[in-house]
C-alpha positions in Angstrom: 0.0 0.0 0.0 2.9 2.3 0.7 4.2 2.0 -2.9 0.7 2.7 -4.2 0.4 5.9 -2.1 3.9 7.0 -3.2 3.0 6.5 -6.8 -0.1 8.6 -6.4 2.0 11.3 -4.7 4.4 11.4 -7.7 1.5 11.7 -10.1 0.0 14.5 -7.9 3.3 16.3 -8.1 3.6 16.0 -11.8 0.0 17.1 -12.3 0.4 20.1 -10.0 3.7 21.4 -11.5 2.6 20.7 -15.1 -0.7 22.5 -14.5 1.1 25.5 -13.0 3.7 25.7 -15.8 1.1 25.3 -18.6 -1.4 27.6 -16.9 1.1 30.5 -16.7 2.5 29.8 -20.2 -0.9 29.7 -21.8 -1.9 32.9 -20.0 1.1 34.8 -21.3 0.7 33.5 -24.8 -3.0 34.4 -24.7 -2.3 37.9 -23.5 0.3 38.3 -26.3 -2.3 37.3 -28.9 -4.9 39.5 -27.3 -2.6 42.5 -27.6 -2.2 41.9 -31.4 -6.0 41.7 -31.7 -6.4 45.0 -29.9 -3.9 46.7 -32.2 -5.8 45.3 -35.2 -9.2 46.4 -34.0 -8.0 49.9 -33.1 -6.4 50.2 -36.5 -9.6 49.0 -38.2 -11.8 51.4 -36.2 -9.5 54.3 -37.1 -9.6 53.4 -40.8 -13.3 53.3 -40.8 -13.6 56.6 -39.1 -11.1 58.3 -41.5 -12.5 56.7 -44.6 -16.1 57.1 -43.4 -16.8 53.4 -44.3 -15.4 53.8 -47.8 -14.6 50.5 -49.6 -11.1 49.2 -49.7 -8.9 49.1 -52.8 -10.2 47.3 -55.9 -8.6 46.3 -59.2 -10.0 49.4 -60.9 -7.8 51.5 -58.6 -4.7 49.9 -60.2 -5.6 50.4 -63.8 -2.7 52.1 -65.6 -2.5 53.2 -69.3 0.9 51.8 -69.8 2.9 49.2 -67.6 6.2 50.6 -66.3 8.4 47.7 -67.3 9.3 44.0 -67.4 8.6 41.8 -64.5 10.5 38.5 -64.0 8.9 35.6 -62.2 11.1 33.1 -60.4 9.9 29.5 -59.8 12.3 27.1 -58.1 11.5 23.5 -59.1 12.9 20.3 -57.7 11.0 17.1 -58.4 7.9 19.1 -59.7 7.2 17.2 -62.9 3.7 16.4 -61.7 2.6 20.1 -61.3 5.0 22.4 -63.1 3.4 22.0 -66.6 -0.1 22.7 -65.4 1.2 25.7 -63.3 3.0 27.3 -66.3 0.1 26.7 -68.7 -2.3 28.3 -66.3 0.0 31.2 -65.6 0.5 31.9 -69.3 -3.2 31.7 -70.0 -4.2 33.9 -67.0 -1.6 36.6 -66.5 -2.8 39.8 -68.0 0.4 41.8 -68.4 2.3 42.6 -71.6 5.9 42.1 -70.6 6.9 39.3 -68.2 9.2 36.3 -68.2 8.9 33.2 -66.0 12.3 31.7 -65.0 12.1 28.1 -63.8 15.1 26.7 -62.0 15.7 23.0 -62.4 18.5 20.5 -61.6 20.6 18.3 -63.9 19.5 15.2 -62.0 15.8 15.9 -62.4 15.1 15.2 -66.1 11.4 14.8 -65.6 11.0 18.3 -64.4 13.4 19.6 -67.1 11.3 17.8 -69.8 8.0 19.2 -68.5 9.4 22.8 -68.5 11.1 22.4 -71.9 7.9 21.3 -73.6 6.3 24.6 -72.7 9.4 26.7 -73.3 9.6 25.4 -76.8 6.2 26.9 -77.7 6.3 30.1 -75.6 9.4 32.2 -75.3 8.1 33.8 -72.1 9.3 30.7 -70.3 13.0 30.4 -69.5 14.2 27.0 -68.6 17.3 27.3 -66.4 19.3 24.2 -65.5 21.7 24.6 -62.7 25.2 23.0 -62.6 24.9 21.4 -59.2 22.7 18.3 -58.6 19.6 18.7 -56.4 18.2 19.2 -54.1 20.0 22.3 -52.8 18.1 24.9 -50.8 15.4 26.9 -52.5 17.5 30.0 -52.0 20.4 28.4 -53.9 18.0 27.7 -56.8 16.8 31.2 -56.8 20.3 32.5 -57.0 20.8 30.5 -60.2 17.7 32.2 -61.6 19.1 35.6 -60.6 22.3 35.0 -62.5 20.3 33.7 -65.5 18.2 36.9 -65.5 21.4 39.0 -65.5 22.7 37.1 -68.5 19.4 37.6 -70.4 19.4 41.3 -69.6 22.9 41.8 -71.0 21.9 39.9 -74.1 18.6 41.7 -74.9 19.1 45.0 -73.1 15.8 44.9 -71.2 16.0 45.2 -67.5 13.4 43.7 -65.1 12.1 46.3 -62.6 10.8 43.6 -60.2 11.2 40.0 -59.4 8.1 38.0 -58.3 8.4 34.7 -56.4 6.1 31.8 -57.0 6.1 28.1 -56.2 5.5 25.3 -58.7 2.0 24.6 -57.4 0.7 28.1 -57.3 -2.5 29.3 -59.0 -1.7 32.8 -60.0 -4.2 35.6 -60.1 -5.0 37.1 -63.5 -4.1 40.7 -62.6 -1.4 40.3 -59.9 1.4 41.6 -62.1 -0.6 44.9 -62.7 -0.8 45.4 -58.9 2.9 44.7 -58.6 3.7 47.1 -61.4 1.8 49.9 -59.7 3.1 49.4 -56.2 6.8 48.6 -56.9 8.5 51.9 -56.8 6.5 53.4 -53.9 7.3 50.2 -52.1 10.4 47.9 -52.2 8.4 44.7 -51.6 4.7 43.8 -52.1 3.0 40.7 -50.7 -0.4 39.5 -51.9 -2.5 37.4 -49.5 -2.1 33.7 -49.7 -5.3 31.6 -49.5 -4.8 27.9 -49.4 -7.4 25.9 -51.4 -9.8 23.8 -49.4 -9.3 20.1 -50.0 -12.5 18.3 -48.9 -10.8 15.0 -48.5 -8.3 16.5 -46.1 -10.4 19.1 -44.3 -8.6 18.7 -41.0 -4.9 18.6 -42.1 -4.8 20.7 -45.2 -7.7 22.9 -43.9 -5.7 24.1 -40.9 -3.5 26.0 -43.3 -6.6 27.9 -44.4 -7.3 29.0 -40.9 -3.7 30.0 -40.2 -3.2 32.0 -43.4 -6.7 33.6 -43.2 -5.7 35.1 -39.8 -2.1 35.8 -40.6 -2.7 37.6 -43.9 -5.7 39.5 -42.7 -4.6 40.5 -39.2 -1.0 39.7 -38.2 0.7 41.2 -41.2 -1.6 44.2 -41.0 -0.5 44.7 -37.4 3.2 44.5 -38.4 2.6 47.3 -40.8 0.9 49.4 -38.2 3.9 48.9 -35.9 6.4 49.6 -38.5 7.9 46.1 -38.1 9.7 44.3 -40.9 7.2 42.4 -43.1 8.3 38.8 -43.7 7.4 37.6 -47.2 5.6 34.3 -47.9 7.8 33.2 -50.7 4.8 33.2 -53.1 2.8 36.0 -54.5 5.4 38.6 -53.5 7.3 41.1 -55.6 10.7 42.7 -54.7 12.1 45.7 -56.4 15.2 45.1 -58.5 17.1 47.8 -56.6 16.3 46.2 -53.3 17.6 42.8 -54.4 20.7 44.3 -55.9 21.4 46.1 -52.6 21.1 42.8 -50.7 23.3 41.1 -53.3 26.1 43.6 -53.0 26.3 42.8 -49.3 26.5 39.1 -50.0 29.0 39.0 -52.8 26.6 39.0 -55.7 23.7 36.7 -54.8 20.6 38.2 -53.1 19.3 34.9 -51.6 21.2 33.3 -48.8 21.9 29.7 -49.9 22.2 28.6 -46.2 18.7 29.7 -45.3 15.7 27.3 -45.0 13.3 30.2 -45.0 14.8 32.7 -47.4 11.4 34.4 -48.0 11.0 35.3 -44.3 14.5 36.6 -44.1 14.2 38.5 -47.3 11.4 40.6 -46.1 13.3 41.5 -42.9 16.4 42.4 -45.0 14.4 44.7 -47.2 13.2 46.5 -44.0 16.7 46.7 -42.5 17.9 48.5 -45.7 15.2 51.1 -45.3 12.8 49.7 -47.9 9.1 49.9 -47.3 6.9 46.8 -47.7 3.2 46.4 -48.0 0.5 43.7 -47.8 -1.7 44.5 -50.8 -5.3 43.4 -49.9 -7.0 44.3 -53.1 -10.4 43.0 -54.2 -11.5 42.2 -57.7 -14.5 44.6 -57.2 -16.2 46.1 -54.2 -17.3 43.2 -52.0 -15.6 40.7 -54.3 -12.9 38.1 -53.8 -9.4 39.1 -52.9 -6.6 39.2 -55.4 -4.6 36.3 -53.9 -2.4 33.4 -54.6 -4.1 30.0 -54.1 -2.6 26.6 -53.9 -3.0 23.2 -52.4 -1.1 22.8 -49.1 0.0 19.4 -47.6 -3.0 17.1 -47.2 -1.2 14.3 -45.2 0.0 14.5 -41.6 3.6 13.6 -42.3 3.9 16.1 -45.1 2.4 18.9 -42.9 4.8 18.0 -40.1 7.8 18.2 -42.5 6.8 21.6 -43.8 6.0 23.0 -40.3 9.4 21.7 -39.0 11.2 23.4 -41.8 9.5 26.7 -41.0 10.2 26.3 -37.3 13.9 25.6 -37.9 14.3 28.5 -40.4 12.4 31.1 -38.4 12.5 30.2 -34.7 15.8 28.3 -34.4 18.4 28.9 -37.1 16.6 32.1 -38.1 17.1 33.6 -34.6 20.9 33.1 -35.1 20.8 34.6 -38.5 18.5 37.6 -38.3 18.9 38.8 -34.7 16.7 41.5 -33.3 16.9 44.5 -35.7 17.3 48.1 -34.7 17.8 48.8 -31.0 14.7 50.9 -30.3 12.3 49.4 -32.8 10.1 47.9 -30.1 7.3 46.9 -32.4 9.8 45.0 -34.6 11.2 43.3 -31.5 7.8 42.3 -30.4 6.9 40.8 -33.8 10.2 38.9 -34.0 9.7 37.5 -30.5 6.3 36.3 -31.7 7.9 34.7 -34.7 10.3 32.8 -32.5 8.0 31.8 -29.7 7.0 28.6 -31.6 9.2 26.1 -29.8 8.3 27.6 -26.4 4.6 27.6 -27.3 4.9 23.9 -28.3 6.6 23.1 -25.0 3.8 24.8 -23.1 1.3 22.9 -25.2 3.0 19.6 -24.5 3.1 20.3 -20.8 -0.6 21.2 -20.9 -1.5 17.9 -22.4 0.7 16.2 -19.8 -1.2 18.1 -17.1 -4.5 16.9 -18.4 -3.4 13.3 -18.5 -1.7 13.5 -15.1 -4.7 15.2 -13.5 -6.9 12.4 -14.8 -4.6 9.7 -13.5 -4.4 11.5 -10.2 -8.2 11.7 -9.8 -8.5 8.0 -10.7 -5.8 7.0 -8.3 -7.4 9.0 -5.5 -10.8 7.4 -6.2 -9.4 3.9 -6.3 -7.4 4.4 -3.1 -10.2 6.2 -1.3 -7.9 9.2 -0.6 -9.2 12.8 -0.6 -8.2 14.8 -3.7 -6.2 18.0 -3.0 -7.6 21.3 -4.4 -6.3 22.4 -7.8 -3.0 24.2 -7.3 -3.6 26.8 -10.0 -5.5 29.9 -8.9 -9.1 29.8 -10.2 -8.7 33.3 -11.7 -5.9 31.9 -14.0 -8.1 29.0 -15.0 -11.0 31.4 -15.8 -8.7 33.8 -17.7 -7.3 30.9 -19.8 -10.7 29.6 -20.6 -11.8 33.0 -21.6 -8.7 33.6 -23.8 -9.2 30.2 -25.4 -12.8 31.0 -26.3 -11.7 34.3 -27.7 -8.9 32.8 -29.7 -11.3 30.2 -31.3 -13.8 33.0 -32.0 -11.2 35.0 -33.8 -10.1 32.0 -35.8 -13.7 31.3 -36.7 -14.3 34.9 -37.7 -11.2 35.3 -40.0 -11.7 31.8 -41.6 -15.4 32.6 -42.2 -14.5 35.9 -43.8 -12.2 34.2 -46.2 -14.0 30.9 -46.8 -17.5 31.1 -45.5 -19.1 30.1 -42.2 -19.0 26.4 -42.9 -15.2 26.4 -43.0 -15.3 28.7 -40.0 -17.0 26.0 -38.1 -14.4 23.5 -39.3 -11.7 25.8 -37.9 -12.7 24.9 -34.3 -11.7 21.2 -34.5 -8.8 22.1 -36.8 -7.3 24.1 -33.9 -6.7 20.8 -32.1 -5.3 19.2 -35.2 -2.9 22.2 -35.7 -1.7 21.6 -32.1 -0.9 18.0 -32.8 1.0 18.9 -36.0 2.9 21.6 -34.1 3.9 19.1 -31.4 5.2 16.6 -34.0 6.9 19.3 -36.0 8.8 20.7 -33.0 10.3 17.3 -32.3 11.5 17.0 -35.9 12.7 20.6 -36.0 14.8 20.2 -32.9 16.4 17.0 -34.2 17.1 18.7 -37.5 18.5 21.9 -35.9 20.9 19.9 -33.7 22.1 18.0 -36.8 22.7 21.3 -38.6 24.7 22.6 -35.6 26.8 19.4 -35.9 27.5 20.1 -39.6 24.8 18.2 -41.4 24.2 19.6 -44.9 21.2 21.9 -45.5 18.8 20.3 -47.9 15.5 21.3 -49.5 13.1 19.2 -47.4 10.1 19.9 -49.7 6.8 18.1 -49.8 5.0 16.6 -52.8 2.7 19.0 -54.5 -0.6 18.8 -56.4 -2.2 21.3 -58.8 -6.0 21.8 -58.8 -8.0 20.8 -61.9 -8.5 24.2 -63.4 -9.4 25.4 -66.8 -6.8 28.0 -67.7 -9.2 30.0 -69.8 -7.7 32.8 -72.0 -7.5 36.3 -70.5 -10.7 38.2 -70.9 -10.5 42.0 -70.3 -8.1 44.0 -68.3 -7.9 45.4 -64.8 -10.1 48.5 -64.5 
């Protein structure tokens, strides 16, 4: 009986300490999120007051009599034979802009992707097939550097200089008028990011669908708050345009290449570097027409658990672990930027708190069961009731916010799905954190940095010819 009692005491201790740690950690994270919400709502209220409820920008506002110059689109492609052809065909049929080139970076040991790109390049000279000299996979940033050098060679040959570089992935569904928006905004701004709206996959509503919830909130609220605070705007790596001058300035500081080949999240870092050089960035939330859909990039995101875990682990390593070493904290007195970078890097700590919270739930259940079987009185909960109530309130608020932003982007049915998907997202984050830590430790010990990409799919679209022009 003594051993049984001692075992219950150990479980009680674990439950008590885990509950305390998780309760305080969840409260701090909830307050942090609430502060972001408050900034967003204050900004939204001020805009409505100033604009007197005027509608936001629409495509007609970006109509221009004459585009200002060529735009180059970079697409890094490793093992993308299954999607790159459809993506390029759709882009060529959709993009309404008179002067653009799409540079596709491939590898000599990926003949299937080379053949798929070559077949389209042979019939449309707007496609540039670029085959690197090194076998793949490298990092995506290394691939983009190959495209940068290919662009420079083409410019020397034909004398036409690209004024902006747009980044896309091999699975992206481009918007018909995105290049016209980039054309108008590049100049006043050094970098422009369009919203990213993952496509809903009905056969994977829980796994792939949680990306819908995260991007709906991130690209409607979190990036908006960063702009309000004057913080560096991280780019998503797709649907973003960077001014040629900004990339050249970064390249000069790196010996000729603008993308850091040792980075796993070159898009995130690129946005911060543009800000550090004094460039202004903007999230362009433009609608097709008043009350209409957003001009956004759409794509399928991972539909299987293991693929989502790999992708989230890469993001966690690149932003929260290795990225911390690489990008630091920015300007000394840029408090808003410090806050946002802290939020970017809180992922591993948040996952630790989450894991301890689940441990607390299990340990508390075992403790209650042990006390009931042994006929022993159960001690009162160690965590103050006020903290429990506050955490419960913050959780309800967080789920309500997620429901609201997902509903605004996808409709109320997907908004309802966002509630159970919050739990799925937690599970993915837990698994991704374990993989990220293992990979980060391996990197510190000298393991090569590789492009840990996931398999992609392209939606069955009809790339109808362009009809009409913006405005």
